[in-house]
N, C-alpha and C positions, 0 to 999 in steps of 0.2 A: 504493500500500500504506500502511496505517496505521502511523504511527511509534510502535512499542511502547515506545520509550525514554522517552516523555513520562510514562508511568505508573510508571517505575522510580525507586526511591529512590536517591540518590547513594551510592556505595560509601564506607564509613567509612574503611577502610584498604586499601591496595593498589589505589588508584583506577586506576592504569595497570598492568594485569595483564601479566605476561610471557606469551610464547607458550605455555610449559609450563602456566601457570596457566589460561589460556583453554582449552587443549585438555582439561585435567582437568575444568573446569566443563562443557564441552560433552559430554564422554564420560559424566560422571555423570548429566547430565540425560537423555541418550539411553538409558542403561541403565535409568534410573528409569521413563521413559515406556514402555519395552518390558516392564517388570515382570520383568526377568530378573535374579534375585538373584545368580546365578553371574557374569554379566557385570559386575554392579555391584561385586562383590567383587574381580574381576580388575582393574577400573579403579582401585579403591582401592589394590590392591597395586602395579600397574604405573605409575600416574600420581600418585596422591595421596601415598602413603607415601614416594615418592622425592623429593618436593619439598623445597626448602630452606625454612627457617622463614618467610621473607618471603612466598614464593609460597603456602605452605599457608594462612597467615593471610589472604592475598588471596583465595584460593578460598573460604574460610569467609565472608569479608565479602561477596563477590559473591553467594553463594547466599543469604545473609541479605537482601541488598538486593533480590534478585529474589523474595523470599517463598518460597523453596524450603526450607520449614521442616524437613522430615524429612531431606532431604539435608544441610542445614546441621548438623543434629544428629549425623548419622553422621560428618561431617568433624570436628566438635567432639570427638567421642569419639576420633578418631585424634589430634587435636592433644594431648589430655590424656595420650596414651601416649608422646609424644616426650620425649627426654632434655632438650631445651631448654625444655620447658613450664614456664611460670610463670603462675599464675592472675592474671587481670586482671578487675576488676569490670565494666569497660566491655564486655568480651566476654560476660560472663554477662548483663548487662542486654540486650544486643542479642539474645542467644539467647532470653531470656524474652519479649521483644517479638515476635519472629517466630513463636515457638511459640504464644503466647497469641493473637496476631492471627489465627492459623489455627485456633483452637479446640482446640489440642492441650494440654489442661490437665494430663493425666497426665504428659506429657513435661515440662511446666513443673515439676511436683512432682519429677520425676527430676533435672532440672537443679539445683533448689534443694537436693536431698539432697546433690549433689556439692559445691555451694557451701558448705554447712555443715561439710564435712569438710576444706576447703582451709586452708592456712596463709596468713593475710592480713597484709600490711603495712598500716600506717596509711594510710587513704585516705578522708578525710571526704567529699570531693566524690563519689567513687565510691559510697560507701554511701548518700549522700543521693539520688543518681540511682536506685540500686537500690530504696530505700524508696518513692520516688515511683512507679516503674514497677509495683511489686508492688501498691500501693494502687490505682493506676489500673485494674488488671486484677482487682481484688477478691480478691487473695491477702492478706487482712488478717492472719491468724494468722502466715503466713510473714513478713510485713513486721515483725511484732512479734518473731519469732524472730531475724530479721536485725538488728533494733535491738539486741537483747541481744548478738548476735554482734559487732556493731560495737564495743561497749564492751569486749568480751572481748579483741579484737585492737587495743586502744589507739587506736581512731579516736574521739576525744572528740567527742560530739555537740555541734553548735553551734546557734545560734538557728534556722538554716534547717532543721536536722534536726527540731527540735521543731515548727516551723511546718508542715513537710510531714506529720508524723505527726498533729498535732492537727487540721489542716484535713481531711486524708484520712480520719481516723477519724470525724469529725463528718459528713462527706459520705456516709459509709456507714451512718450511724445508730448507730455504736458510741460512744455518749455516755459510758458508764462507763469504757471504755478511754481515751477522750479526756481525761476528767477526771483519771484516774490519771497519764497522760503529762504533763498540764499541771502537776499537783502535783509530779511528779518534776522537771520543768523549773524550776519556781520554787525548789525546794530546790537544784537544781544551780547556778542563777545567783545564788541568794541574794536574789532580789527577785521581784516580780510580773511577769507576762508582758504588761503593758500595752504594752511597747515592740513586741511582735509585732503587737498590734492596731493600734498607731499606724502601723506600716509597711503593714499591709493597707489602712488608710483612706487613706494617702498614695498608694498604688498605684492605688486605685480613683479617687481624685480626678484623678490624672494621666491615667488612661484616659478620663475623661469631659471633660477639658479640650479645648476646640476648638483645632484647629491654626491 
């Protein structure tokens, strides 16, 4: 038999699933394959909603890693209802990746609408990952919206933030937006962005250097 695990992405969190989490994943996938909404809802009630935080997050991570986009979305919806729920940008990024990779762009818009309503703590690294992911999947306007959101929640953009935006916008042919972001960056740092270009040239030189 072919080893299906070779094509599976590693689980980001909850790599070692509990028995309860494994059973929940299996039951959800079984109900989904059967197309039985009633069975799926019963599984949510009997297995998913009763899980402790660690196991519920592990189930979400496992479904994401297996590319079960719509099931992951349903579990994510349940996670957001929990009393212990606290938004994490890494979870949003993973949801966007699995949904966009499966062509579920309306669902990505839905996730991003949730994201814009959350209360975020400062997380520059998380926002940088979010911006990069959105641009990679051609959600340019959403990336710009999240850039403004980033500043609203006191995650001060750093040089990587501007490099991600400028390079991403230029790769999409959004030259006017790229120029505007570059000008904002130069005003923010109080100097030109030659240092970004220098880093790009250094990175390229290192890639081309023989081992």
